N, CA, C and O atoms as CSV, one atom per row, in Angstrom:
chain,resi,resn,atom,element,x,y,z
A,1,UNK,N,N,-187.355,-122.634,-116.473
A,1,UNK,CA,C,-186.520,-123.392,-115.566
A,1,UNK,C,C,-185.718,-122.390,-114.740
A,1,UNK,O,O,-185.141,-121.446,-115.281
A,2,UNK,N,N,-185.686,-122.603,-113.443
A,2,UNK,CA,C,-185.010,-121.676,-112.538
A,2,UNK,C,C,-183.513,-121.944,-112.489
A,2,UNK,O,O,-183.050,-123.031,-112.836
A,3,UNK,N,N,-182.766,-120.938,-112.053
A,3,UNK,CA,C,-181.303,-121.048,-111.995
A,3,UNK,C,C,-180.856,-122.208,-111.113
A,3,UNK,O,O,-179.872,-122.878,-111.428
A,4,UNK,N,N,-181.564,-122.453,-110.017
A,4,UNK,CA,C,-181.146,-123.535,-109.124
A,4,UNK,C,C,-181.380,-124.910,-109.745
A,4,UNK,O,O,-180.633,-125.847,-109.466
A,5,UNK,N,N,-182.401,-125.040,-110.577
A,5,UNK,CA,C,-182.632,-126.316,-111.264
A,5,UNK,C,C,-181.551,-126.573,-112.311
A,5,UNK,O,O,-181.097,-127.706,-112.472
A,6,UNK,N,N,-181.136,-125.515,-113.028
A,6,UNK,CA,C,-180.062,-125.669,-114.012
A,6,UNK,C,C,-178.785,-126.107,-113.307
A,6,UNK,O,O,-178.130,-127.054,-113.741
A,7,UNK,N,N,-178.434,-125.433,-112.237
A,7,UNK,CA,C,-177.216,-125.776,-111.488
A,7,UNK,C,C,-177.304,-127.198,-110.927
A,7,UNK,O,O,-176.329,-127.949,-110.974
A,8,UNK,N,N,-178.469,-127.562,-110.399
A,8,UNK,CA,C,-178.640,-128.906,-109.839
A,8,UNK,C,C,-178.452,-129.979,-110.913
A,8,UNK,O,O,-177.839,-131.015,-110.656
A,9,UNK,N,N,-178.980,-129.732,-112.115
A,9,UNK,CA,C,-178.801,-130.697,-113.200
A,9,UNK,C,C,-177.340,-130.832,-113.579
A,9,UNK,O,O,-176.827,-131.939,-113.738
A,10,UNK,N,N,-176.671,-129.693,-113.722
A,10,UNK,CA,C,-175.248,-129.738,-114.087
A,10,UNK,C,C,-174.450,-130.484,-113.035
A,10,UNK,O,O,-173.587,-131.295,-113.370
A,11,UNK,N,N,-174.725,-130.221,-111.781
A,11,UNK,CA,C,-173.989,-130.890,-110.705
A,11,UNK,C,C,-174.327,-132.379,-110.645
A,11,UNK,O,O,-173.465,-133.204,-110.343
A,12,UNK,N,N,-175.571,-132.714,-110.932
A,12,UNK,CA,C,-175.976,-134.124,-110.922
A,12,UNK,C,C,-175.223,-134.931,-111.967
A,12,UNK,O,O,-174.833,-136.072,-111.722
A,13,UNK,N,N,-175.020,-134.330,-113.134
A,13,UNK,CA,C,-174.290,-135.046,-114.186
A,13,UNK,C,C,-172.783,-134.798,-114.103
A,13,UNK,O,O,-172.024,-135.222,-114.975
A,14,UNK,N,N,-172.371,-134.114,-113.058
A,14,UNK,CA,C,-170.964,-133.834,-112.746
A,14,UNK,C,C,-170.177,-133.260,-113.918
A,14,UNK,O,O,-169.106,-133.750,-114.274
A,15,UNK,N,N,-170.739,-132.210,-114.504
A,15,UNK,CA,C,-170.065,-131.479,-115.583
A,15,UNK,C,C,-169.649,-130.114,-115.073
A,15,UNK,O,O,-170.317,-129.529,-114.220
A,16,UNK,N,N,-168.540,-129.608,-115.597
A,16,UNK,CA,C,-168.233,-128.204,-115.341
A,16,UNK,C,C,-169.056,-127.367,-116.322
A,16,UNK,O,O,-169.704,-127.908,-117.218
A,17,UNK,N,N,-169.024,-126.052,-116.145
A,17,UNK,CA,C,-169.834,-125.176,-116.994
A,17,UNK,C,C,-169.502,-125.342,-118.474
A,17,UNK,O,O,-170.403,-125.361,-119.313
A,18,UNK,N,N,-168.237,-125.460,-118.792
A,18,UNK,CA,C,-167.823,-125.560,-120.194
A,18,UNK,C,C,-168.346,-126.840,-120.844
A,18,UNK,O,O,-168.862,-126.796,-121.961
A,19,UNK,N,N,-168.222,-127.978,-120.161
A,19,UNK,CA,C,-168.711,-129.246,-120.718
A,19,UNK,C,C,-170.227,-129.235,-120.857
A,19,UNK,O,O,-170.772,-129.683,-121.865
A,20,UNK,N,N,-170.901,-128.719,-119.834
A,20,UNK,CA,C,-172.361,-128.664,-119.866
A,20,UNK,C,C,-172.822,-127.780,-121.018
A,20,UNK,O,O,-173.769,-128.123,-121.727
A,21,UNK,N,N,-172.158,-126.648,-121.205
A,21,UNK,CA,C,-172.493,-125.736,-122.300
A,21,UNK,C,C,-172.299,-126.418,-123.646
A,21,UNK,O,O,-173.139,-126.298,-124.538
A,22,UNK,N,N,-171.204,-127.122,-123.787
A,22,UNK,CA,C,-170.915,-127.829,-125.037
A,22,UNK,C,C,-171.988,-128.870,-125.327
A,22,UNK,O,O,-172.445,-128.996,-126.463
A,23,UNK,N,N,-172.384,-129.606,-124.314
A,23,UNK,CA,C,-173.403,-130.630,-124.493
A,23,UNK,C,C,-174.740,-130.045,-124.894
A,23,UNK,O,O,-175.512,-130.683,-125.610
A,24,UNK,N,N,-175.020,-128.828,-124.435
A,24,UNK,CA,C,-176.296,-128.184,-124.749
A,24,UNK,C,C,-176.226,-127.311,-125.997
A,24,UNK,O,O,-177.243,-126.791,-126.456
A,25,UNK,N,N,-175.023,-127.153,-126.541
A,25,UNK,CA,C,-174.863,-126.346,-127.735
A,25,UNK,C,C,-174.944,-124.851,-127.492
A,25,UNK,O,O,-175.382,-124.090,-128.355
A,26,UNK,N,N,-174.512,-124.437,-126.296
A,26,UNK,CA,C,-174.499,-123.011,-125.954
A,26,UNK,C,C,-173.111,-122.633,-125.454
A,26,UNK,O,O,-172.266,-123.500,-125.231
A,27,UNK,N,N,-172.887,-121.360,-125.284
A,27,UNK,CA,C,-171.621,-120.860,-124.769
A,27,UNK,C,C,-171.560,-121.028,-123.249
A,27,UNK,O,O,-172.586,-121.004,-122.568
A,28,UNK,N,N,-170.355,-121.195,-122.737
A,28,UNK,CA,C,-170.161,-121.341,-121.285
A,28,UNK,C,C,-170.738,-120.149,-120.525
A,28,UNK,O,O,-171.287,-120.303,-119.433
A,29,UNK,N,N,-170.610,-118.972,-121.107
A,29,UNK,CA,C,-171.150,-117.768,-120.453
A,29,UNK,C,C,-172.670,-117.841,-120.338
A,29,UNK,O,O,-173.254,-117.285,-119.409
A,30,UNK,N,N,-173.304,-118.527,-121.281
A,30,UNK,CA,C,-174.758,-118.691,-121.229
A,30,UNK,C,C,-175.141,-119.529,-120.021
A,30,UNK,O,O,-176.074,-119.182,-119.296
A,31,UNK,N,N,-174.435,-120.622,-119.798
A,31,UNK,CA,C,-174.701,-121.461,-118.620
A,31,UNK,C,C,-174.478,-120.645,-117.346
A,31,UNK,O,O,-175.260,-120.735,-116.400
A,32,UNK,N,N,-173.428,-119.864,-117.328
A,32,UNK,CA,C,-173.145,-119.024,-116.164
A,32,UNK,C,C,-174.290,-118.028,-115.915
A,32,UNK,O,O,-174.678,-117.797,-114.770
A,33,UNK,N,N,-174.825,-117.445,-116.992
A,33,UNK,CA,C,-175.949,-116.505,-116.841
A,33,UNK,C,C,-177.202,-117.215,-116.341
A,33,UNK,O,O,-177.938,-116.678,-115.513
A,34,UNK,N,N,-177.442,-118.427,-116.848
A,34,UNK,CA,C,-178.594,-119.193,-116.364
A,34,UNK,C,C,-178.455,-119.471,-114.875
A,34,UNK,O,O,-179.402,-119.290,-114.109
A,35,UNK,N,N,-177.260,-119.916,-114.469
A,35,UNK,CA,C,-177.044,-120.304,-113.078
A,35,UNK,C,C,-177.007,-119.116,-112.127
A,35,UNK,O,O,-177.228,-119.280,-110.927
A,36,UNK,N,N,-176.734,-117.938,-112.637
A,36,UNK,CA,C,-176.738,-116.749,-111.790
A,36,UNK,C,C,-178.111,-116.087,-111.769
A,36,UNK,O,O,-178.339,-115.165,-110.985
A,37,UNK,N,N,-179.024,-116.543,-112.616
A,37,UNK,CA,C,-180.358,-115.970,-112.681
A,37,UNK,C,C,-180.458,-114.756,-113.591
A,37,UNK,O,O,-181.512,-114.124,-113.656
A,38,UNK,N,N,-179.375,-114.415,-114.301
A,38,UNK,CA,C,-179.406,-113.276,-115.229
A,38,UNK,C,C,-180.323,-113.528,-116.410
A,38,UNK,O,O,-180.950,-112.601,-116.924
A,39,UNK,N,N,-180.404,-114.778,-116.842
A,39,UNK,CA,C,-181.284,-115.150,-117.951
A,39,UNK,C,C,-181.776,-116.567,-117.703
A,39,UNK,O,O,-181.349,-117.228,-116.757
A,40,UNK,N,N,-182.672,-117.022,-118.555
A,40,UNK,CA,C,-183.238,-118.362,-118.419
A,40,UNK,C,C,-183.087,-119.105,-119.737
A,40,UNK,O,O,-183.106,-118.486,-120.801
A,41,UNK,N,N,-182.938,-120.421,-119.679
A,41,UNK,CA,C,-182.840,-121.194,-120.914
A,41,UNK,C,C,-184.148,-121.120,-121.704
A,41,UNK,O,O,-185.233,-120.975,-121.141
A,42,UNK,N,N,-184.006,-121.224,-123.022
A,42,UNK,CA,C,-185.185,-121.246,-123.884
A,42,UNK,C,C,-184.876,-122.111,-125.100
A,42,UNK,O,O,-183.735,-122.528,-125.301
A,43,UNK,N,N,-185.873,-122.373,-125.890
A,43,UNK,CA,C,-185.701,-123.133,-127.121
A,43,UNK,C,C,-185.208,-124.556,-126.879
A,43,UNK,O,O,-185.581,-125.201,-125.900
A,44,UNK,N,N,-184.365,-125.028,-127.787
A,44,UNK,CA,C,-183.859,-126.401,-127.725
A,44,UNK,C,C,-183.093,-126.698,-126.435
A,44,UNK,O,O,-183.285,-127.774,-125.868
A,45,UNK,N,N,-182.232,-125.795,-125.943
A,45,UNK,CA,C,-181.541,-126.086,-124.688
A,45,UNK,C,C,-182.512,-126.290,-123.518
A,45,UNK,O,O,-182.296,-127.160,-122.675
A,46,UNK,N,N,-183.577,-125.490,-123.471
A,46,UNK,CA,C,-184.569,-125.661,-122.405
A,46,UNK,C,C,-185.223,-127.023,-122.521
A,46,UNK,O,O,-185.389,-127.721,-121.521
A,47,UNK,N,N,-185.593,-127.404,-123.721
A,47,UNK,CA,C,-186.242,-128.721,-123.918
A,47,UNK,C,C,-185.306,-129.848,-123.489
A,47,UNK,O,O,-185.742,-130.797,-122.838
A,48,UNK,N,N,-184.024,-129.752,-123.847
A,48,UNK,CA,C,-183.076,-130.795,-123.448
A,48,UNK,C,C,-182.919,-130.839,-121.929
A,48,UNK,O,O,-182.826,-131.920,-121.348
A,49,UNK,N,N,-182.889,-129.682,-121.290
A,49,UNK,CA,C,-182.789,-129.651,-119.832
A,49,UNK,C,C,-184.008,-130.294,-119.176
A,49,UNK,O,O,-183.879,-131.034,-118.201
A,50,UNK,N,N,-185.190,-130.009,-119.717
A,50,UNK,CA,C,-186.412,-130.581,-119.157
A,50,UNK,C,C,-186.458,-132.096,-119.335
A,50,UNK,O,O,-186.862,-132.823,-118.428
A,51,UNK,N,N,-186.042,-132.562,-120.508
A,51,UNK,CA,C,-186.023,-134.012,-120.757
A,51,UNK,C,C,-184.994,-134.684,-119.846
A,51,UNK,O,O,-185.253,-135.753,-119.293
A,52,UNK,N,N,-183.835,-134.057,-119.692
A,52,UNK,CA,C,-182.813,-134.613,-118.801
A,52,UNK,C,C,-183.317,-134.665,-117.370
A,52,UNK,O,O,-183.134,-135.668,-116.680
A,53,UNK,N,N,-183.946,-133.599,-116.924
A,53,UNK,CA,C,-184.481,-133.559,-115.570
A,53,UNK,C,C,-185.502,-134.668,-115.353
A,53,UNK,O,O,-185.484,-135.343,-114.324
A,54,UNK,N,N,-186.391,-134.855,-116.326
A,54,UNK,CA,C,-187.411,-135.900,-116.235
A,54,UNK,C,C,-186.780,-137.292,-116.238
A,54,UNK,O,O,-187.188,-138.168,-115.476
A,55,UNK,N,N,-185.783,-137.487,-117.102
A,55,UNK,CA,C,-185.111,-138.793,-117.165
A,55,UNK,C,C,-184.420,-139.117,-115.849
A,55,UNK,O,O,-184.459,-140.259,-115.391
A,56,UNK,N,N,-183.790,-138.125,-115.240
A,56,UNK,CA,C,-183.111,-138.351,-113.958
A,56,UNK,C,C,-184.112,-138.616,-112.840
A,56,UNK,O,O,-183.832,-139.385,-111.921
A,57,UNK,N,N,-185.260,-137.988,-112.917
A,57,UNK,CA,C,-186.299,-138.221,-111.919
A,57,UNK,C,C,-186.841,-139.648,-112.062
A,57,UNK,O,O,-187.105,-140.320,-111.065
A,58,UNK,N,N,-187.003,-140.100,-113.299
A,58,UNK,CA,C,-187.530,-141.440,-113.553
A,58,UNK,C,C,-186.522,-142.532,-113.226
A,58,UNK,O,O,-186.897,-143.627,-112.806
A,59,UNK,N,N,-185.245,-142.233,-113.421
A,59,UNK,CA,C,-184.184,-143.228,-113.215
A,59,UNK,C,C,-182.988,-142.562,-112.546
A,59,UNK,O,O,-182.058,-142.130,-113.226
A,60,UNK,N,N,-183.006,-142.476,-111.207
A,60,UNK,CA,C,-181.909,-141.810,-110.506
A,60,UNK,C,C,-180.536,-142.427,-110.784
A,60,UNK,O,O,-179.523,-141.734,-110.691
A,61,UNK,N,N,-180.489,-143.697,-111.119
A,61,UNK,CA,C,-179.197,-144.333,-111.401
A,61,UNK,C,C,-178.605,-143.831,-112.722
A,61,UNK,O,O,-177.429,-144.063,-113.000
A,62,UNK,N,N,-179.400,-143.155,-113.522
A,62,UNK,CA,C,-178.919,-142.606,-114.781
A,62,UNK,C,C,-177.733,-141.668,-114.567
A,62,UNK,O,O,-176.803,-141.649,-115.374
A,63,UNK,N,N,-177.760,-140.905,-113.503
A,63,UNK,CA,C,-176.678,-139.945,-113.226
A,63,UNK,C,C,-175.329,-140.642,-113.121
A,63,UNK,O,O,-174.316,-140.095,-113.555
A,64,UNK,N,N,-175.306,-141.826,-112.558
A,64,UNK,CA,C,-174.049,-142.560,-112.392
A,64,UNK,C,C,-173.478,-143.023,-113.733
A,64,UNK,O,O,-172.266,-143.179,-113.877
A,65,UNK,N,N,-174.356,-143.240,-114.707
A,65,UNK,CA,C,-173.914,-143.753,-116.008
A,65,UNK,C,C,-173.592,-142.650,-117.003
A,65,UNK,O,O,-173.056,-142.922,-118.078
A,66,UNK,N,N,-173.908,-141.422,-116.661
A,66,UNK,CA,C,-173.761,-140.341,-117.628
A,66,UNK,C,C,-172.326,-140.024,-117.991
A,66,UNK,O,O,-172.050,-139.755,-119.160
A,67,UNK,N,N,-171.408,-140.042,-117.059
A,67,UNK,CA,C,-170.045,-139.617,-117.349
A,67,UNK,C,C,-169.414,-140.397,-118.497
A,67,UNK,O,O,-168.853,-139.791,-119.410
A,68,UNK,N,N,-169.493,-141.704,-118.473
A,68,UNK,CA,C,-168.898,-142.480,-119.556
A,68,UNK,C,C,-169.666,-142.300,-120.859
A,68,UNK,O,O,-169.085,-142.388,-121.940
A,69,UNK,N,N,-170.958,-142.049,-120.763
A,69,UNK,CA,C,-171.779,-141.892,-121.956
A,69,UNK,C,C,-171.559,-140.557,-122.631
A,69,UNK,O,O,-171.688,-140.452,-123.851
A,70,UNK,N,N,-171.233,-139.543,-121.867
A,70,UNK,CA,C,-171.016,-138.215,-122.440
A,70,UNK,C,C,-169.918,-138.274,-123.492
A,70,UNK,O,O,-170.009,-137.617,-124.529
A,71,UNK,N,N,-168.896,-139.051,-123.229
A,71,UNK,CA,C,-167.782,-139.172,-124.160
A,71,UNK,C,C,-168.245,-139.784,-125.478
A,71,UNK,O,O,-167.742,-139.418,-126.540
A,72,UNK,N,N,-169.196,-140.710,-125.419
A,72,UNK,CA,C,-169.640,-141.418,-126.613
A,72,UNK,C,C,-170.472,-140.579,-127.565
A,72,UNK,O,O,-170.392,-140.779,-128.777
A,73,UNK,N,N,-171.264,-139.653,-127.061
A,73,UNK,CA,C,-172.121,-138.957,-128.008
A,73,UNK,C,C,-172.782,-137.702,-127.510
A,73,UNK,O,O,-173.645,-137.155,-128.196
A,74,UNK,N,N,-172.421,-137.236,-126.371
A,74,UNK,CA,C,-172.996,-136.001,-125.875
A,74,UNK,C,C,-174.377,-136.183,-125.290
A,74,UNK,O,O,-174.913,-137.290,-125.231
A,75,UNK,N,N,-174.931,-135.084,-124.866
A,75,UNK,CA,C,-176.204,-135.086,-124.168
A,75,UNK,C,C,-177.340,-135.551,-125.059
A,75,UNK,O,O,-178.249,-136.234,-124.587
A,76,UNK,N,N,-177.312,-135.199,-126.327
A,76,UNK,CA,C,-178.395,-135.614,-127.218
A,76,UNK,C,C,-178.509,-137.137,-127.252
A,76,UNK,O,O,-179.614,-137.677,-127.190
A,77,UNK,N,N,-177.378,-137.830,-127.351
A,77,UNK,CA,C,-177.389,-139.297,-127.375
A,77,UNK,C,C,-177.922,-139.848,-126.058
A,77,UNK,O,O,-178.695,-140.805,-126.047
A,78,UNK,N,N,-177.512,-139.251,-124.963
A,78,UNK,CA,C,-177.967,-139.689,-123.643
A,78,UNK,C,C,-179.477,-139.526,-123.524
A,78,UNK,O,O,-180.166,-140.423,-123.039
A,79,UNK,N,N,-179.986,-138.387,-123.964
A,79,UNK,CA,C,-181.416,-138.139,-123.859
A,79,UNK,C,C,-182.216,-139.099,-124.735
A,79,UNK,O,O,-183.276,-139.574,-124.328
A,80,UNK,N,N,-181.716,-139.384,-125.927
A,80,UNK,CA,C,-182.403,-140.338,-126.791
A,80,UNK,C,C,-182.451,-141.707,-126.125
A,80,UNK,O,O,-183.489,-142.368,-126.134
A,81,UNK,N,N,-181.343,-142.127,-125.555
A,81,UNK,CA,C,-181.317,-143.411,-124.847
A,81,UNK,C,C,-182.306,-143.422,-123.694
A,81,UNK,O,O,-183.023,-144.401,-123.489
A,82,UNK,N,N,-182.338,-142.336,-122.948
A,82,UNK,CA,C,-183.240,-142.260,-121.802
A,82,UNK,C,C,-184.693,-142.320,-122.260
A,82,UNK,O,O,-185.509,-143.013,-121.651
A,83,UNK,N,N,-185.017,-141.603,-123.321
A,83,UNK,CA,C,-186.381,-141.574,-123.824
A,83,UNK,C,C,-186.795,-142.952,-124.340
A,83,UNK,O,O,-187.910,-143.408,-124.088
A,84,UNK,N,N,-185.897,-143.600,-125.055
A,84,UNK,CA,C,-186.213,-144.890,-125.655
A,84,UNK,C,C,-185.996,-146.071,-124.712
A,84,UNK,O,O,-186.299,-147.212,-125.060
A,85,UNK,N,N,-185.473,-145.797,-123.524
A,85,UNK,CA,C,-185.269,-146.859,-122.554
A,85,UNK,C,C,-184.066,-147.741,-122.844
A,85,UNK,O,O,-183.961,-148.847,-122.313
A,86,UNK,N,N,-183.149,-147.254,-123.690
A,86,UNK,CA,C,-181.931,-148.022,-123.990
A,86,UNK,C,C,-180.977,-147.961,-122.822
A,86,UNK,O,O,-181.014,-147.029,-122.019
A,87,UNK,N,N,-180.119,-148.967,-122.735
A,87,UNK,CA,C,-179.045,-148.938,-121.746
A,87,UNK,C,C,-177.924,-148.046,-122.240
A,87,UNK,O,O,-177.598,-148.038,-123.427
A,88,UNK,N,N,-177.342,-147.301,-121.328
A,88,UNK,CA,C,-176.200,-146.459,-121.677
A,88,UNK,C,C,-174.935,-147.276,-121.641
A,88,UNK,O,O,-173.854,-146.751,-121.906
């Protein structure tokens, strides 16, 4: 996943670097490195980013519902809902 795609996802879900990092289970500096192109996501964070990207592509209105849902259970809960077709 390229740095611009990571930044676009974070901006789409309207998170700052710290919140986005927390949701992905990584350090804020890691998100900063991804977005600057110094490194690339891998492992579980990469998979979550890809699933989120796909879910947003399939349902653009999902982005509008994410903010209130983030408080309820983080990105993992959001992704599970998106995969299973549940309402947020």
